[in-house]
N, C-alpha and C positions, 0 to 999 in steps of 0.2 A: 668183604674181600673184593678188591678191585682187580680186574683182569688186565695186565699189561700197563703200560704207561699212558699218560693222558694224550689222546689225539695224535698218534703217529700218522704217517701218510703212506701213499702208495705210488705206483710207477708212472711211466710216461708213454708218449704216443709212438705211432709207427710212421705216420706221414706228417707233412708240414705244409702250411701255407702262410703267406705274409700279410700283415695288416696294411691296408692302403694308407692309413692315417699315420701310424707310428713306426712302420717298418718292423714291427714285432714278428717273431716267429710264433705262430699259433697252431697247435696240433689239430689235425683233422682226422676224423674217424668215419668209417662206414657205419651209418646209424641204422641201417636196415638189416644187416646180417651179422651173425656171430657164429664162429665155428666151435663146436663142442668136441674136444679131443676124445679119442677112444679111451676106455678105462685102461690104466697102466701105461699109456703112451706118455712120452716126454712132453713137457709144456711147449706149446707152439709160439709163445710170446705172451705179451700182456693180454688179459681177458678183455672182452667187450666193455664191461663195466669200468675197468681200469683206464682204457683208452678214452671212453666217454668222459669219465671224471677228470682226466687231464685236460680235455677241451673245455669242460665246464669251468675249471679253475682259470684257464686262460681267458675265457669270456668275462668272468667276474673281475679279474685283474684289469681288464680293459674297460670295465664299466658297462658291458653289454648284459645287463641283468635280466632283461626280459628273455633274451635268447638263451642265457644260461639256465634259467628256470625251466624253459621249455625242453631243453636238452636233458636236464637232470631228471625230468619226468620219465625218460626212457630207462634210467637206472631203477627208479622206484617201481616201474611196471615189472621189470625182470626180477627184482629182489624181494618184492613184497610178500609173496606166498611163502618163500623160504624163511624170511624173517618172522612171519606170523607163526610158523611151526616152532621155531626156536623159542620165541617169546612165550608161546602157550605152554611149552614143556617146562619153562622156568616158573611161570606165574600161575598156571592152572586156572586161569580166568580169561574168558574171551575178551571182555571189555578192557581189562588191564593190558592184555597182549596187544590189542589194537592200538591203544594209547602209547605203549612202549615203542612199538614199531614206528609210529608217526613221529614221536619225539626223537628217535634215533635218526630218521631221515632229515629232520629239521636241523639237528645238531651237526650232522655231516655237511649239509649244505652251508650252514653258517660258518663252518670252519674249513671250507673247501680250499682256502688259500694256504692252509698248512699241509695240503696234500703233497707228499713227496714220493720218491721212487724206491724206498727201501721195502715196502710191503705192497701186495696186491690190494685193490680196493676192497674185495670181499673180506680180507683179514681185518682191515681197518674198520670197516662198517660193523662186522660181527663183534669185534671187541667193544665198540661203543654201545651196541645193542645189549650185550650181556651185562656190561657195567650198569646200564640203565635198569635192566631187569633185577639185578641184585639190589640196587638202591630201592626199587619198588618193594621187593620182598622184605627188606628191613623196615621200611615205612609201614607196610601192611601189618607186620608183626607188632609194631608199636601201637598201631590203632586198635588191633584186636585185643591187645593186653589191657587197654584202658577203656575203650568205648564201643567200637563197632564190631558186630558179629561178621564172620566171613560170609560172603555171598556165594551161593551155590551156582556152579556152572553146569549147564545141561549138556547132554550128548549132542544136541543140535548146535550149541555154541561151538563145540570142538570141531564138528564137521564144517561149520562155516569158516572157522579160522584156518583149518588145515586144507581146505579146498577139496575135501574128499566127496566124491559123488555119493548121494544117499540112495538107498533102495528100501525095500520093505521087508525086513527080517521078521521072523516069527517072534512072538512075545518072549519065548524061552531064550532065543538068541540075544534079544535086547537085554534081558536080565543078566545073562552070563557075561556079555561084553561089558556091560556097565560095572558089574562087580569086579571083573578082571582089571578094568581101567582104574577103578578105585584102589585096588590092591597095589598095582604098579605105581600109581601116583603117591600113595602113602609110603611105599618103599623108597621112592626117589626123594621124598621130602626128608627122610631120615638119614640120608647121606650127608657127609660133610660138604661144605660149599665146593671145594676143589674137586672132590670125587664126582659130585653132581654135574659140575661144569664139563669135566672131561667126558663123562658118560654121555651126556646129551649131545655134545659136539661129535663124538665118535660114532654113536649108534643112530641118533635121530638126524643129525646133519651130515652123516657119512664122511667125516673129515679124517684124514690120515693123521698118525702121530706127529708128523712134521708140521702139518697145518694147524693142529691143536696147539703145538708148541709155539708157533708164530702168533696165534691168537691170544694165548694165555700168558706167554712169557716164560713158561716152564721149559726145562730142557726135555728132550724126547724120552729119556730114561724115566724121568719123573712122571711124565704123561702116562707111560705104559704102566708104571707102578700104581698110579691112581686109578687107571682103568681096570686093572686086575683086581684091586681091592674093592672097587665099586661093584663090579660084576659078582664077585664072591659074596659081598654083603647083600646085594639084591637077591641072589639065589637063596641065601639063608632066610631073609625076611619073607620072601614069597613062599618058601617051603613051610615056614612057621605059620603063615596065615592059612595055608591049606590044612595043616594039622589041627588048628584050633577051631575049624568049622564043625 
């Protein structure tokens, strides 16, 4: 299942400056600050990433590739941890998640000239990342079916990907947490692709139904139905796993 159409784009700048060589209008953004709106507040305009991506696009179109790459690094820095969490929840493997995130950033940069104003950068990037993760899942299933065994992912791998500070829990806590993570991961794996995607975006990436709709291309009613069914099935699977212990 592919999420959304291939490589749609996102929006434009707030300020402008002109190129001395060609008289082009080139968007300019404040690269050092970004305002995060209060929860529930109305959007204050394009996000930091959206404005920076618009400038990267302008630089690439002008041929200023070195400056474009340097500026794009600001987007990578701000989005990498979030992207790693999403990829890990889809792939359940730290190395695969790292590779999927890097591939998504490369794909975004290579297609930055297709960046348009109909979607925020985060929506465009997340769609590309999820499609890459789904492709990896399909490829991994094919490999496991024929040749390669699945590689185990340790709790340390998950902590590294998600950026969670480690501490020193008791052996009992480690065992219980590990078992619970396995149960949740197994339950998520048993969800249909659309339900899994909606669940991960809604609960783990904390996206609203409207945002999930923009990322997946489903309407909001369909998103809510898939989320309801995913939660109901997860509860049944987790309750069943407790009863069989």
